[in-house]
C-alpha positions as CSV (number, residue, x, y, z in Angstrom):
1,X,46.3,-43.3,206.5
2,X,43.6,-45.8,207.5
3,X,42.1,-46.1,211.0
4,X,41.7,-49.4,212.7
5,X,39.8,-50.3,215.9
6,X,42.0,-52.7,217.8
7,X,40.6,-55.8,219.6
8,X,38.8,-55.2,222.8
9,X,41.3,-55.9,225.6
10,X,38.8,-55.8,228.4
11,X,35.9,-58.1,229.5
12,X,32.5,-56.5,228.9
13,X,29.0,-58.0,229.2
14,X,27.7,-59.6,226.0
15,X,25.1,-56.9,225.2
16,X,27.5,-54.1,225.9
17,X,30.0,-55.6,223.6
18,X,27.5,-56.2,220.8
19,X,26.1,-52.7,221.1
20,X,29.6,-51.2,221.0
21,X,30.5,-52.9,217.8
22,X,27.2,-52.2,216.1
23,X,27.7,-48.5,216.9
24,X,31.3,-48.7,215.7
25,X,30.0,-49.9,212.3
26,X,29.0,-46.4,211.6
27,X,32.3,-44.7,212.7
28,X,34.9,-43.5,210.2
29,X,37.0,-46.7,210.5
30,X,38.6,-48.8,207.8
31,X,39.4,-51.9,209.8
32,X,37.8,-53.5,212.9
33,X,39.6,-56.3,214.9
34,X,37.3,-58.7,216.8
35,X,38.0,-61.5,219.3
36,X,39.4,-62.3,222.7
37,X,43.2,-61.7,222.9
38,X,43.7,-61.9,226.7
39,X,41.9,-64.8,228.5
40,X,40.1,-67.8,227.1
41,X,37.9,-67.9,230.2
42,X,36.1,-64.8,229.0
43,X,33.1,-66.4,227.2
44,X,30.4,-63.7,227.1
45,X,30.9,-64.1,223.3
46,X,31.9,-67.5,222.0
47,X,33.7,-68.4,218.8
48,X,30.5,-68.6,216.7
49,X,29.4,-65.2,218.1
50,X,32.6,-63.5,217.0
51,X,32.4,-65.1,213.5
52,X,28.8,-64.0,213.1
53,X,29.6,-60.5,214.3
54,X,32.5,-60.4,211.8
55,X,30.1,-61.3,209.0
56,X,27.7,-58.6,210.2
57,X,30.3,-55.9,210.4
58,X,31.8,-56.8,207.0
59,X,28.5,-55.8,205.5
60,X,29.3,-52.2,206.5
61,X,32.2,-52.1,204.1
62,X,35.0,-52.4,206.6
63,X,37.7,-55.0,206.7
64,X,37.2,-57.3,209.7
65,X,40.1,-59.2,211.2
66,X,39.7,-61.9,213.8
67,X,42.2,-61.7,216.6
68,X,43.8,-64.6,218.4
69,X,44.9,-65.1,222.0
70,X,48.3,-63.8,222.9
71,X,49.1,-66.6,225.3
72,X,47.9,-70.1,224.3
73,X,48.1,-72.6,227.2
74,X,45.7,-75.4,226.4
75,X,44.7,-77.8,223.6
76,X,41.1,-76.4,223.8
77,X,42.5,-72.9,223.0
78,X,44.2,-74.3,219.9
79,X,40.8,-75.8,218.9
80,X,39.2,-72.4,219.1
81,X,42.0,-70.9,217.1
82,X,41.5,-73.6,214.5
83,X,37.8,-72.7,214.1
84,X,38.6,-69.0,213.7
85,X,41.1,-69.8,210.9
86,X,38.9,-72.4,209.2
87,X,35.5,-70.8,209.5
88,X,36.0,-67.1,210.1
89,X,36.3,-66.1,206.5
90,X,38.7,-63.2,207.5
91,X,42.3,-62.3,208.0
92,X,43.6,-63.4,211.4
93,X,45.6,-61.3,213.8
94,X,48.3,-63.7,214.9
95,X,49.4,-62.9,218.4
96,X,51.1,-66.3,218.9
97,X,53.2,-68.5,216.6
98,X,50.5,-71.2,216.8
99,X,48.2,-68.8,214.8
100,X,51.0,-68.3,212.3
101,X,51.3,-72.0,211.7
102,X,47.6,-72.6,211.3
103,X,47.2,-69.6,208.9
104,X,50.2,-70.9,206.9
105,X,48.7,-74.4,206.6
106,X,45.3,-73.0,205.6
107,X,46.6,-70.3,203.3
108,X,44.9,-67.6,205.3
109,X,46.5,-64.1,205.3
110,X,47.4,-62.8,208.7
111,X,48.4,-59.7,210.7
112,X,51.4,-60.0,212.9
113,X,50.0,-58.6,216.2
114,X,52.0,-56.6,218.8
115,X,52.8,-59.7,220.9
116,X,54.3,-61.6,217.9
117,X,58.0,-60.7,218.4
118,X,59.6,-59.5,215.2
119,X,62.9,-57.7,215.7
120,X,64.7,-57.9,212.3
121,X,63.9,-57.8,208.6
122,X,64.9,-61.5,208.1
123,X,62.1,-62.6,210.5
124,X,59.6,-60.2,208.8
125,X,60.5,-61.5,205.3
126,X,60.2,-65.1,206.5
127,X,56.7,-64.5,207.9
128,X,55.6,-62.7,204.7
129,X,56.3,-66.0,202.9
130,X,53.9,-67.6,205.3
131,X,51.1,-65.2,204.6
132,X,51.9,-62.1,206.7
133,X,50.2,-59.0,205.1
134,X,50.4,-56.4,208.0
135,X,52.7,-55.8,210.9
136,X,51.8,-54.2,214.2
137,X,55.1,-53.5,216.0
138,X,55.4,-54.4,219.7
139,X,54.9,-51.7,222.4
140,X,58.7,-51.3,223.0
141,X,59.5,-51.1,219.3
142,X,59.8,-47.4,218.6
143,X,60.2,-45.2,215.6
144,X,64.0,-45.8,215.2
145,X,63.7,-49.6,215.2
146,X,60.8,-49.6,212.8
147,X,62.7,-47.3,210.4
148,X,65.8,-49.4,210.6
149,X,63.8,-52.6,209.8
150,X,61.9,-50.9,207.0
151,X,65.2,-49.6,205.4
152,X,66.8,-53.1,205.7
153,X,63.8,-54.6,203.9
154,X,64.0,-52.1,201.1
155,X,67.8,-52.4,200.8
156,X,67.5,-56.2,200.3
157,X,64.8,-55.8,197.7
158,X,61.9,-56.9,200.0
159,X,58.4,-55.5,199.9
160,X,57.4,-53.9,203.2
161,X,54.0,-55.2,204.5
162,X,51.4,-52.8,205.7
163,X,52.5,-51.0,208.8
164,X,50.1,-50.4,211.7
165,X,51.0,-48.6,214.9
166,X,49.2,-48.2,218.2
167,X,48.1,-44.6,218.1
168,X,45.7,-44.5,221.0
169,X,45.1,-46.6,224.1
170,X,46.7,-48.2,227.2
171,X,49.7,-50.2,226.1
172,X,49.7,-54.0,226.7
173,X,52.9,-54.5,228.6
174,X,53.1,-58.1,229.7
175,X,51.2,-61.4,230.0
176,X,51.4,-64.2,232.6
177,X,49.9,-67.6,233.2
178,X,48.8,-66.2,236.6
179,X,45.7,-64.0,236.7
180,X,46.6,-60.7,238.3
181,X,43.0,-59.7,238.8
182,X,42.2,-62.9,240.7
183,X,45.4,-62.5,242.8
184,X,44.5,-58.9,243.6
185,X,41.1,-60.0,244.8
186,X,42.5,-63.0,246.7
187,X,40.6,-65.7,244.7
188,X,41.9,-68.7,242.8
189,X,42.4,-68.3,239.1
190,X,40.2,-71.3,238.4
191,X,37.4,-69.9,240.6
192,X,37.8,-66.2,239.6
193,X,34.1,-65.6,239.1
194,X,35.1,-63.6,236.0
195,X,35.6,-60.6,238.3
196,X,37.5,-58.6,235.6
197,X,34.0,-57.9,234.1
198,X,33.7,-55.4,237.0
199,X,36.6,-53.3,235.6
200,X,35.6,-52.2,232.1
201,X,38.9,-50.3,231.7
202,X,41.0,-52.6,233.9
203,X,41.8,-52.5,237.6
204,X,43.9,-49.4,238.6
205,X,47.1,-50.2,240.5
206,X,48.8,-47.5,242.5
207,X,52.2,-47.2,244.1
208,X,52.6,-47.2,247.9
209,X,52.5,-43.4,247.7
210,X,49.1,-43.6,246.0
211,X,50.3,-42.5,242.5
212,X,48.6,-44.2,239.5
213,X,51.0,-46.8,238.1
214,X,49.5,-49.7,236.0
215,X,46.3,-51.4,235.0
216,X,45.6,-55.0,235.8
217,X,43.5,-56.8,233.2
218,X,43.2,-60.5,234.0
219,X,46.5,-62.1,233.0
220,X,47.6,-58.9,231.2
221,X,49.3,-55.8,232.7
222,X,48.8,-52.5,230.9
223,X,50.3,-49.1,231.3
224,X,48.2,-46.7,233.3
225,X,48.6,-43.9,230.8
226,X,46.4,-43.7,227.7
227,X,49.1,-43.0,225.1
228,X,48.4,-40.7,222.1
229,X,50.5,-40.5,218.9
230,X,48.2,-37.9,217.3
231,X,50.9,-35.1,217.4
232,X,53.3,-37.5,215.7
233,X,51.2,-37.9,212.6
234,X,53.6,-35.9,210.3
235,X,56.5,-38.2,211.2
236,X,54.2,-41.3,211.0
237,X,53.3,-40.3,207.4
238,X,57.0,-39.9,206.6
239,X,57.8,-43.3,208.1
240,X,55.2,-44.9,205.8
241,X,52.7,-45.9,208.4
242,X,49.5,-47.3,206.7
243,X,47.2,-47.7,209.7
244,X,46.6,-46.0,213.0
245,X,45.3,-48.4,215.7
246,X,42.8,-47.1,218.3
247,X,42.1,-49.5,221.3
248,X,38.5,-49.5,222.6
249,X,37.8,-48.0,225.9
250,X,34.7,-47.9,228.1
251,X,33.8,-44.3,227.3
252,X,34.7,-41.9,224.5
253,X,35.8,-44.3,221.8
254,X,33.7,-42.6,219.1
255,X,35.0,-39.2,219.9
256,X,38.6,-40.5,219.7
257,X,38.0,-42.1,216.3
258,X,36.4,-38.9,215.0
259,X,39.4,-36.9,216.3
260,X,41.9,-39.1,214.4
261,X,39.7,-39.1,211.3
262,X,39.9,-35.3,211.3
263,X,43.6,-35.4,212.0
264,X,44.5,-37.7,209.1
265,X,42.7,-35.4,206.7
266,X,44.6,-32.3,208.0
267,X,48.1,-31.0,207.2
268,X,48.3,-29.8,210.8
269,X,49.2,-32.1,213.7
270,X,46.4,-32.3,216.3
271,X,46.8,-31.4,219.9
272,X,47.7,-34.3,222.3
273,X,44.6,-35.6,224.1
274,X,46.3,-38.5,225.9
275,X,49.9,-39.0,227.1
276,X,53.1,-39.0,225.2
277,X,54.3,-42.5,224.2
278,X,57.9,-42.6,225.5
279,X,58.6,-46.0,223.9
280,X,57.9,-44.6,220.5
281,X,60.6,-42.0,221.0
282,X,63.2,-44.4,222.4
283,X,62.6,-43.2,226.0
284,X,61.2,-44.9,229.1
285,X,57.5,-45.6,228.9
286,X,57.0,-43.8,232.3
287,X,59.2,-41.6,234.4
288,X,58.4,-41.4,238.1
289,X,60.3,-39.5,240.7
290,X,61.4,-41.3,243.8
291,X,59.7,-40.1,247.0
292,X,62.1,-38.6,249.6
293,X,62.3,-40.6,252.8
294,X,59.8,-39.3,255.4
């Protein structure tokens, strides 16, 4: 299996972001995703910067994919997406149907990102006609659904695209036009001051009892737990998974990439370093006990 570095979900300062990816160029990765997928107001790196960084990283021998926003709300955001498709010189990770349409019109291959809802083999086959080459199932789409969809593709004589699953990271659960970080800090969304840059791994959100619950990341909500599919590698191989996605985090990304690099070369499943992904097993993503009344 190949290893991919998913797009950076958080908002980091420009120099930190550039330094991170230049270091990542030397890691045992096969694919690197670049670009802003959460909020168009995050402009430490502009469109031209991402395209130039993509060209630089492509020189390291890795495939580079430019990722699109998951929630497009304005004409200006479509303009940015158009420039990525026209000038990027890379595959595009389409996280919105607008990206699918632009890629289809331009004849650019694309990856169906985890926020592009695909729930049956007919939809997958239709998107393959439009240029889909790789599919990243959504967070809630576990092993059973993926297997059923794959089997349906094969039974109807269709060719399955490359399959990429989220193997490590906090899972992106939902998006909203409202900025949760601005709301939590009691500032207007249009005058947010880009405060999410102060939370390089998202803002922790606890229950009233003080137990860790979620992560707030601008207009995105993530799970608190860092999920790890490392121990499931044997079943992932049997399922035909082609790529394991590792989401960047503020600390320790290199060590996690090296951990999965060793694991994919071994016949023995690695120990779990993060948390078990309940969604992948058809279970709740998180189980919490209800506190007894005081």
